[in-house]
C-alpha positions as semicolon CSV with decimal commas, in nm:
position;residue;x (nm);y (nm);z (nm)
1;M;11,359;8,987;9,861
2;T;11,224;8,789;9,566
3;V;10,936;8,547;9,608
4;S;10,719;8,369;9,355
5;L;10,347;8,310;9,386
6;N;10,236;8,087;9,099
7;A;10,035;7,777;9,012
8;A;10,314;7,538;9,111
9;R;10,356;7,691;9,455
10;R;9,977;7,693;9,503
11;T;9,960;7,318;9,431
12;A;10,248;7,244;9,666
13;D;10,091;7,447;9,948
14;L;9,752;7,276;9,907
15;D;9,924;6,936;9,911
16;A;10,107;7,028;10,232
17;L;9,780;7,131;10,398
18;A;9,613;6,808;10,288
19;G;9,906;6,626;10,444
20;G;9,842;6,789;10,781
21;A;10,093;7,077;10,781
22;P;10,054;7,265;11,114
23;V;9,881;7,604;11,107
24;D;9,893;7,870;11,375
25;V;9,675;8,130;11,201
26;L;9,423;8,082;10,921
27;V;9,332;8,411;10,750
28;V;9,017;8,424;10,540
29;G;9,013;8,705;10,283
30;L;9,300;8,847;10,079
31;G;9,205;9,208;10,039
32;V;9,437;9,469;10,185
33;T;9,339;9,385;10,544
34;G;9,361;9,009;10,506
35;A;9,695;9,030;10,324
36;G;9,809;9,266;10,599
37;V;9,702;9,016;10,866
38;A;9,890;8,739;10,688
39;L;10,206;8,950;10,675
40;D;10,177;9,067;11,036
41;A;10,132;8,712;11,165
42;A;10,398;8,554;10,941
43;S;10,654;8,823;11,027
44;R;10,605;8,736;11,396
45;G;10,716;8,381;11,316
46;L;10,371;8,222;11,311
47;R;10,270;7,951;11,063
48;V;10,012;8,119;10,841
49;V;9,765;8,010;10,577
50;A;9,572;8,286;10,396
51;V;9,293;8,205;10,151
52;D;9,052;8,387;9,926
53;A;8,759;8,245;9,731
54;H;8,853;8,458;9,430
55;D;9,185;8,641;9,402
56;L;9,414;8,896;9,563
57;A;9,230;9,231;9,590
58;F;8,916;9,084;9,434
59;G;8,676;9,280;9,656
60;T;8,668;9,631;9,798
61;S;9,045;9,678;9,803
62;R;9,069;9,728;9,426
63;W;8,781;9,977;9,413
64;S;8,929;10,260;9,621
65;S;9,024;10,614;9,516
66;K;9,387;10,499;9,511
67;L;9,469;10,759;9,777
68;V;9,661;10,728;10,103
69;H;9,449;10,963;10,310
70;G;9,586;11,178;10,588
71;G;9,252;11,182;10,769
72;L;9,138;11,536;10,689
73;R;8,776;11,438;10,634
74;Y;8,762;11,252;10,965
75;L;8,909;11,553;11,142
76;A;8,626;11,765;11,002
77;K;8,380;11,522;11,160
78;G;8,550;11,546;11,498
79;Q;8,700;11,195;11,469
80;V;9,041;11,309;11,591
81;G;9,168;10,963;11,681
82;V;9,081;10,820;11,340
83;A;9,236;11,123;11,168
84;H;9,562;11,092;11,361
85;E;9,581;10,718;11,296
86;S;9,531;10,783;10,923
87;A;9,810;11,042;10,917
88;V;10,047;10,809;11,101
89;E;9,975;10,514;10,872
90;R;10,006;10,735;10,564
91;G;10,354;10,827;10,682
92;V;10,446;10,463;10,741
93;L;10,343;10,370;10,387
94;M;10,511;10,662;10,217
95;T;10,839;10,662;10,408
96;R;10,906;10,302;10,509
97;T;10,687;10,019;10,385
98;A;10,602;10,121;10,027
99;P;10,777;10,434;9,896
100;H;10,780;10,278;9,548
101;L;10,401;10,254;9,539
102;T;10,324;10,598;9,682
103;H;10,382;10,962;9,595
104;A;10,250;11,306;9,680
105;M;9,929;11,409;9,501
106;P;9,870;11,785;9,462
107;M;9,503;11,873;9,511
108;V;9,335;12,201;9,413
109;I;9,001;12,341;9,524
110;P;8,915;12,611;9,267
111;L;8,744;12,904;9,439
112;T;8,463;12,958;9,191
113;D;8,107;13,071;9,253
114;A;8,040;12,714;9,369
115;V;8,258;12,777;9,676
116;G;8,142;13,064;9,896
117;K;8,391;13,269;10,097
118;P;8,288;13,119;10,432
119;Q;8,326;12,768;10,290
120;A;8,665;12,859;10,143
121;A;8,783;12,991;10,480
122;L;8,662;12,675;10,651
123;A;8,834;12,458;10,390
124;M;9,166;12,640;10,437
125;Q;9,135;12,601;10,811
126;G;9,083;12,229;10,761
127;L;9,384;12,201;10,530
128;R;9,604;12,367;10,790
129;A;9,474;12,127;11,053
130;G;9,559;11,843;10,817
131;D;9,911;11,977;10,785
132;L;9,934;11,975;11,164
133;L;9,842;11,606;11,156
134;R;10,125;11,552;10,907
135;R;10,372;11,716;11,145
136;M;10,242;11,516;11,440
137;A;10,288;11,198;11,234
138;H;10,650;11,307;11,157
139;T;10,598;11,290;10,780
140;P;10,856;11,518;10,613
141;R;10,732;11,842;10,457
142;G;10,960;11,765;10,164
143;L;10,739;11,466;10,091
144;L;10,403;11,635;10,157
145;P;10,429;12,016;10,128
146;G;10,199;12,238;10,330
147;P;9,880;12,397;10,194
148;R;9,870;12,744;10,039
149;R;9,643;12,987;9,861
150;L;9,676;13,021;9,482
151;S;9,613;13,334;9,280
152;V;9,372;13,330;8,986
153;E;9,664;13,296;8,743
154;Q;9,825;13,017;8,946
155;T;9,495;12,830;8,965
156;I;9,448;12,849;8,588
157;A;9,805;12,730;8,538
158;R;9,746;12,425;8,759
159;V;9,393;12,358;8,631
160;P;9,368;12,481;8,270
161;G;9,011;12,359;8,237
162;V;8,879;12,550;8,540
163;S;8,576;12,773;8,499
164;R;8,680;13,138;8,492
165;A;8,335;13,259;8,598
166;G;8,375;13,421;8,938
167;L;8,715;13,255;8,990
168;R;8,890;13,401;9,297
169;G;9,192;13,170;9,304
170;G;9,234;12,827;9,458
171;L;9,352;12,625;9,756
172;L;9,645;12,389;9,703
173;S;9,720;12,097;9,935
174;Y;9,887;11,756;9,919
175;D;9,790;11,403;10,014
176;G;9,931;11,060;9,938
177;Q;9,846;10,867;9,622
178;L;9,895;10,499;9,549
179;E;10,029;10,376;9,219
180;D;9,746;10,125;9,248
181;D;9,554;9,966;9,535
182;A;9,560;9,613;9,391
183;R;9,938;9,636;9,353
184;L;9,966;9,718;9,723
185;V;9,767;9,404;9,808
186;T;9,985;9,196;9,576
187;A;10,300;9,331;9,742
188;L;10,160;9,251;10,087
189;A;10,071;8,896;9,986
190;R;10,411;8,830;9,832
191;T;10,590;8,976;10,133
192;A;10,384;8,751;10,359
193;A;10,480;8,454;10,141
194;A;10,845;8,552;10,171
195;H;10,801;8,518;10,547
196;G;10,658;8,169;10,509
197;A;10,284;8,228;10,470
198;R;10,092;7,996;10,240
199;V;9,891;8,235;10,020
200;L;9,612;8,059;9,832
201;T;9,370;8,221;9,590
202;K;9,057;8,053;9,450
203;V;9,022;7,862;9,777
204;R;8,691;7,917;9,955
205;A;8,661;7,886;10,334
206;T;8,336;7,764;10,488
207;D;8,222;7,636;10,828
208;L;8,451;7,869;11,018
209;A;8,520;7,803;11,384
210;G;8,782;7,941;11,617
211;D;9,012;7,646;11,547
212;S;8,918;7,514;11,203
213;A;8,757;7,567;10,865
214;T;8,663;7,370;10,557
215;L;8,853;7,476;10,246
216;R;8,734;7,409;9,892
217;D;8,964;7,445;9,594
218;E;8,748;7,640;9,348
219;V;8,964;7,513;9,059
220;T;8,936;7,136;9,127
221;G;8,639;7,119;9,365
222;Q;8,839;6,922;9,624
223;T;8,779;6,998;9,994
224;L;8,983;6,958;10,309
225;T;8,952;7,051;10,673
226;V;9,225;7,269;10,819
227;R;9,294;7,288;11,190
228;A;9,440;7,616;11,313
229;R;9,513;7,759;11,654
230;A;9,345;8,087;11,551
231;V;9,113;8,191;11,267
232;V;9,084;8,551;11,143
233;N;8,790;8,659;10,930
234;A;8,908;8,949;10,710
235;T;8,646;8,932;10,439
236;G;8,529;9,292;10,477
237;V;8,171;9,359;10,378
238;W;8,113;8,983;10,340
239;A;8,227;8,907;10,699
240;G;7,873;8,868;10,832
241;G;7,816;8,568;10,608
242;L;8,087;8,370;10,787
243;V;8,012;8,446;11,153
244;D;7,695;8,507;11,350
245;G;7,601;8,825;11,534
246;L;7,772;9,075;11,304
247;T;7,569;9,359;11,153
248;L;7,724;9,588;10,894
249;T;7,592;9,887;10,702
250;P;7,747;9,859;10,355
251;S;7,823;10,185;10,179
252;R;7,881;10,198;9,803
253;G;8,146;10,432;9,667
254;T;8,142;10,486;9,291
255;H;8,408;10,625;9,057
256;L;8,398;10,706;8,687
257;V;8,695;10,651;8,453
258;L;8,793;10,912;8,192
259;R;9,076;10,943;7,941
260;A;9,340;11,191;8,055
261;D;9,321;11,377;7,723
262;R;8,971;11,485;7,822
263;M;9,135;11,710;8,085
264;P;9,458;11,816;7,911
265;G;9,732;11,978;8,115
266;T;9,585;11,879;8,449
267;D;9,823;11,679;8,667
268;V;9,651;11,767;8,994
269;A;9,339;11,639;9,167
270;V;9,058;11,891;9,120
271;S;8,796;11,914;9,396
272;A;8,440;12,042;9,377
273;P;8,215;12,077;9,684
274;V;7,904;11,865;9,710
275;P;7,607;12,105;9,718
276;G;7,462;12,138;10,066
277;S;7,769;11,994;10,239
278;T;8,053;12,175;10,414
279;N;8,312;11,898;10,404
280;R;8,227;11,661;10,118
281;F;8,393;11,696;9,780
282;V;8,394;11,523;9,443
283;F;8,738;11,509;9,287
284;T;8,927;11,409;8,975
285;L;9,232;11,190;9,027
286;P;9,488;11,180;8,742
287;Q;9,665;10,847;8,700
288;A;10,005;10,768;8,556
289;D;9,857;10,537;8,293
290;G;9,665;10,796;8,093
291;L;9,339;10,780;8,286
292;V;9,156;11,004;8,531
293;Y;8,923;10,875;8,802
294;L;8,626;11,082;8,913
295;G;8,474;11,007;9,254
296;L;8,330;10,956;9,504
297;T;7,977;10,869;9,607
298;D;7,864;10,743;9,947
299;E;7,539;10,546;9,916
300;A;7,381;10,307;10,164
301;T;7,299;9,970;10,008
302;D;7,147;9,641;10,119
303;E;7,298;9,443;9,832
304;I;7,640;9,279;9,862
305;P;7,731;9,134;9,520
306;D;8,077;8,998;9,445
307;V;8,129;9,284;9,197
308;P;7,918;9,596;9,274
309;R;7,797;9,816;8,989
310;P;7,749;10,194;8,985
311;E;7,394;10,318;8,955
312;E;7,279;10,571;8,698
313;H;7,201;10,844;8,950
314;E;7,556;10,818;9,087
315;V;7,698;10,884;8,741
316;D;7,481;11,193;8,710
317;F;7,575;11,312;9,059
318;L;7,949;11,287;8,993
319;L;7,933;11,461;8,655
320;D;7,699;11,736;8,777
321;T;7,914;11,810;9,083
322;I;8,253;11,830;8,912
323;N;8,105;12,036;8,628
324;R;8,037;12,316;8,877
325;V;8,408;12,407;8,861
326;L;8,491;12,321;8,496
327;A;8,470;12,549;8,193
328;R;8,381;12,266;7,956
329;P;8,137;12,022;8,117
330;L;8,209;11,652;8,121
331;T;7,939;11,435;7,966
332;R;7,853;11,067;7,965
333;D;8,037;11,039;7,633
334;D;8,359;11,115;7,821
335;V;8,309;10,819;8,057
336;V;8,502;10,514;7,934
337;G;8,460;10,302;8,246
338;S;8,331;10,296;8,601
339;Y;8,364;10,100;8,922
340;A;8,205;10,074;9,265
341;G;8,324;9,935;9,597
342;L;8,149;9,848;9,922
343;R;8,280;9,976;10,254
344;P;8,226;9,744;10,556
345;L;8,097;10,005;10,802
346;L;7,974;9,912;11,147
347;S;7,602;9,971;11,188
348;A;7,491;10,290;11,362
349;E;7,234;10,564;11,331
350;G;7,265;10,822;11,053
351;S;7,375;10,822;10,690
352;T;7,670;10,613;10,575
353;S;7,870;10,928;10,505
354;D;7,851;11,008;10,877
355;L;7,955;10,665;11,005
356;S;8,299;10,639;11,160
357;R;8,580;10,474;10,964
358;R;8,717;10,338;11,293
359;H;8,783;9,966;11,278
360;A;8,681;9,704;11,529
361;V;8,816;9,360;11,622
362;L;8,535;9,127;11,729
363;T;8,538;8,766;11,850
364;S;8,244;8,539;11,769
365;T;8,089;8,286;12,006
366;T;8,285;8,015;11,822
367;G;8,615;8,201;11,868
368;V;8,662;8,346;11,518
369;V;8,840;8,684;11,526
370;T;8,680;8,927;11,279
371;I;8,825;9,261;11,171
372;V;8,578;9,509;11,018
373;G;8,543;9,881;10,950
374;G;8,845;10,097;10,882
375;K;8,985;10,192;10,544
376;L;9,271;10,112;10,310
377;T;9,515;10,364;10,457
378;T;9,500;10,207;10,804
379;Y;9,514;9,843;10,691
380;R;9,845;9,785;10,873
381;R;9,715;9,897;11,212
382;M;9,395;9,699;11,157
383;A;9,600;9,389;11,083
384;Q;9,820;9,444;11,387
385;D;9,518;9,474;11,616
386;A;9,357;9,162;11,469
387;V;9,672;8,953;11,513
388;D;9,722;9,087;11,867
389;Q;9,371;8,965;11,952
390;A;9,421;8,628;11,785
391;V;9,756;8,574;11,957
392;S;9,613;8,664;12,296
393;A;9,298;8,454;12,263
394;A;9,481;8,145;12,137
395;G;9,781;8,181;12,364
396;L;10,022;8,181;12,073
397;G;10,390;8,240;12,133
398;A;10,460;8,547;11,923
399;G;10,626;8,882;11,974
400;S;10,500;9,229;11,894
401;S;10,418;9,348;11,543
402;V;10,713;9,457;11,328
403;T;10,523;9,572;11,019
404;A;10,559;9,946;11,089
405;S;10,924;9,914;10,987
406;L;10,904;9,619;10,747
407;P;10,950;9,713;10,378
408;L;10,731;9,535;10,125
409;V;10,881;9,359;9,825
410;G;11,029;9,622;9,593
411;A;11,046;9,895;9,858
412;A;11,350;10,118;9,905
413;P;11,423;10,479;9,999
414;R;11,329;10,718;9,721
415;H;11,686;10,816;9,643
416;E;11,768;10,449;9,581
417;L;11,462;10,400;9,360
418;A;11,578;10,694;9,148
419;R;11,902;10,509;9,066
420;I;11,743;10,188;8,938
421;V;11,821;10,119;8,572
422;A;11,485;10,012;8,433
423;P;11,185;10,171;8,260
424;T;11,023;10,436;8,479
425;R;10,686;10,264;8,461
426;L;10,829;9,941;8,602
427;V;11,012;10,121;8,884
428;R;10,685;10,293;8,981
429;R;10,503;9,962;9,000
430;Y;10,772;9,717;9,112
431;G;11,041;9,928;9,279
432;T;11,369;9,742;9,318
433;E;11,220;9,441;9,143
434;A;11,185;9,628;8,812
435;P;11,493;9,466;8,654
436;A;11,373;9,124;8,775
437;V;11,041;9,176;8,596
438;V;11,225;9,209;8,265
439;A;11,462;8,921;8,340
440;A;11,178;8,687;8,438
441;A;10,991;8,765;8,117
442;V;11,299;8,706;7,900
443;E;11,365;8,375;8,076
444;A;11,005;8,256;8,043
445;T;10,954;8,359;7,680
446;G;11,294;8,386;7,514
447;L;11,182;8,711;7,352
448;P;11,400;9,025;7,327
449;E;11,356;9,291;7,595
450;A;11,235;9,543;7,339
451;D;10,941;9,321;7,245
452;L;10,851;9,255;7,607
453;L;10,864;9,622;7,705
454;A;10,656;9,760;7,420
455;P;10,314;9,895;7,531
456;L;10,024;9,666;7,449
457;S;9,860;9,950;7,254
458;D;9,861;10,326;7,209
459;R;9,599;10,348;7,486
460;V;9,740;10,080;7,718
461;P;10,093;10,132;7,856
462;V;10,102;9,788;8,020
463;T;10,376;9,564;7,879
464;R;10,398;9,192;7,806
465;A;10,673;9,170;8,068
466;E;10,423;9,273;8,335
467;L;10,173;9,012;8,222
468;V;10,435;8,739;8,234
469;F;10,558;8,846;8,579
470;G;10,198;8,838;8,699
471;V;10,190;8,469;8,612
472;T;10,539;8,367;8,725
473;H;10,565;8,570;9,046
474;E;10,229;8,723;9,142
475;G;9,993;8,427;9,144
476;A;9,773;8,514;8,845
477;L;9,587;8,200;8,736
478;D;9,360;8,332;8,460
479;T;9,305;8,629;8,229
480;S;9,080;8,807;8,479
481;D;9,356;8,795;8,742
482;L;9,590;8,958;8,492
483;L;9,361;9,216;8,333
484;D;9,152;9,318;8,634
485;R;9,394;9,301;8,928
486;R;9,765;9,255;8,845
487;T;9,708;9,529;8,590
488;R;9,401;9,754;8,578
489;I;9,336;9,726;8,207
490;G;8,987;9,599;8,285
491;L;8,875;9,938;8,419
492;V;8,814;10,035;8,056
493;P;8,607;9,758;7,892
494;V;8,720;9,836;7,536
495;D;9,086;9,818;7,644
496;R;9,022;9,493;7,829
497;E;8,876;9,332;7,518
498;A;9,172;9,447;7,309
499;C;9,423;9,291;7,553
500;E;9,262;8,953;7,620
501;D;9,479;8,778;7,361
502;A;9,796;8,917;7,522
503;A;9,682;8,791;7,863
504;S;9,607;8,447;7,722
505;W;9,950;8,445;7,561
506;A;10,119;8,524;7,893
507;L;9,939;8,238;8,066
508;S;10,032;7,997;7,788
509;V;10,404;8,080;7,787
510;A;10,453;8,130;8,161
511;G;10,185;7,920;8,331
């Protein structure tokens, strides 16, 4: 399945809408949930238009921990249904819909003086319960091995930088990790387009009703009114600005970005308990591109900016907490970037860390279907529930959801991915499309493969081929689309600045 999202297709789709092309479902928002809604509806045979005022994965969806959670934390809070749903959806992503974008992430809790024996026993009990969820979700043990206790020597071998003071060993477990959250959204959007959806970025929706909306092209300023048989609001934490009667409690989650050489030899996630909590941890997350993410905070906020920013006390909290288990403390000098995302939690009593991650499908007085709550791992089930509601309310002729067994573009069983003849980095990020990424770049530029596959710099493994493919096939319209979402170069400001010329070049030769 090969499909191109690009400027030419965008223009053609906008022209068709202006000409009165029929629409069954209008989706507003192209984060992971909105892209999932577009795919679910289009794969049922419905005529779909999906718009975003900015870009694919512009909002919360690109600011996650890049994990596919099995629901362990929710199980600890007694949210058994949410935990089971998370485990099931993790299995769907890792075994059927996106094996190329997911892999097992080993995670170690070092048992230092920061982790008392009762807390260690409770943590191991929770890890075993999480493994039970894996079995109930029918995810193979070969993909996600069970938890086990590590000796002191084994812990040091897995985490060379661990503090030896009072070290009693460690707890090893496994969860799912995404190659990148924004790449998942891009794959969803392109798969939806392959099923006929019109996917339009930089198109803002206003004046939503259950059967219409005003669309404004943010590039040209032109507006048009679109009639649709159903309208789905999937704008996450911004949903309340488009419909009345919706109250959310935004929660800000912050991560820091480090160079991998700051934690040499560590290819596992390292967890440190949050002081005073029995089931909250701060963790390091090694990435395949030479970076390590450190997260995660959970802070209530009243502000909902387009791009949230971490606050100084969050930086201190993350560094102080992880340093409780490290021999050499991390400092602010080690931080090369940071990011924060806003979770669209339903309002309730208590702190944001205690609010349920269960999603809800709500219908406004004007008939707009809104999907809120939830989390990245369960996007597919959220999308299915939203489309079910929209189909029922509008009386649309559509069958049941098929997305639980529908591979995204580039997906294939892992043994097939291993046989693809292409650079490993491209296979990780594009799956079966890896050879097409190279071919498209050669065709667009006329340059040799060797030039197109060379890393942009010693610090940035992204290639010019990826930038070109972002323009020709993934809908990137400007340098920010390329640097901040199709690739994640922008997570490190100094790297972003160094690669702006390469991004401009890609747009000039392929746009």
